[in-house]
N, C-alpha and C positions, 0 to 999 in steps of 0.2 A: 185063506187065499189072499185077502187084502193085506194081511200081515206080511206075507211072503213078498208081495209086490213092493211094499214099503222098504223091506230089507234089501231087495235088489236095487231099487232106486238109490238107497243110501250107499250101497257098495259102489255103484257107478259114480256117484258124486264124490265119494272118497278117493277113488282112483284118479278121476280128473283133477281134483284139488291137489293130489299128491304129485302131479306131474306125469301121470301115466298116459296121458293123451299123446298119441303118436303123430298127430297132424303137424306138419312143418309150419313154422312161423312165417308169416308173410310180412316182408319189409316194405315200407312205403318208398316210392321213388322220389325222395327228396334229397337235397344236397345240404349237408351241415358241415360248416367249416370248423377246423380245429383251433384256429388262432384268430382272435379279434384284436387288431392292432390299432391303437390310438396314438398318433404322432403329434407331439406338442412342443412348443418352444419352452425351454426350462425357465426362462425369466418371465415371459408374459402369459404363459399358459395358452397361447393362441394355437389353434390347429394349423399345422404346417405340412400336412401330408402331400399336398400338390407340389410337384417338383422333386419329391423324394424318390430315391431309388432303393428298393428293397432287394437284398440278396438273401434268399432263403435256401439253406442247405439242409436237406433231410439226411440224417445219419443212415448209412447203408444197412440194409438187411444183410445178415451174415452170408446169405446166398447170392446177393447182388454184387456185380463186379465193381460198380462205382456208386458214389452218392448222387442223389438227385439234387440239382442246383437250379433254382429259378431266379431270374432277374426281372423284377417287375417295376414299372414306373407307376407310382401311386397317383391316383387322381381324386380320391375321396378320403374322408376321415369320418369315422373309423373305416378300416379296411379289413376284410375277412378273407382268409385263405387257408390252405393246408389241410392235412388230415392227421390220422393217427400216426405217431412216430416221435422221434426226437429231432429237434430242429436247432440249427445255429442261425441267428438272424443278424444281419448288418444293414444299417440304414446310412445312406449317403445323401447329403443335401448341401448345396452351395451355401457357404456362409456359416456352416455348422461343423463341429467336430464329428467324426464318424461315431455312430452308436452301435454297440454290439451286445447281444445277449446269447449265451451259449447254453446248450442242453435244455432247451424248452421242451418239456415232455407233455405230449398230448395223448391221453389214455383213451381207450375204447370204453364205451358204455356197456359193452358186452351184448347188447341187443342190436342186431343188424350191423355190428361193427361201426356204429356211429361214434364220432369223436365226442369227448367231453370238452367243450370249448374252454380255452384258456384266454383270459383277458390280459393284455399287456399294454401299458402306457409307456411309450418311449418319449423321454424328455430330452430333446436335442439341445446341446449346449452351444451357444454362439461361439464361433471361432474367434480367437483374439485378433 
């Protein structure tokens, strides 16, 4: 009798360990951004996010009619934004040449569709 109970328990543990559990996963209600952007002066390495305009264009989903474009006035450094997708980034700041990075890919972790954050340091070049 005891031997049978142990075998049943072992079978249940094996099914759960193999992913046979049918309970749906519960995702926490937290916000995780896909891009961590650090904006710096290329000569002095000083943070220069304040006063910078970020134009972030998410490549469209094939089913979407247009791309999503956000224009954001940065107030802090580093700045976090965005989610899963492919992004084109442009930074504009008075006294600096425009900075652009295309096709920044933010992948999903696969769990709760959270993004795997991508860290980017934008080094703005002073305008001549």
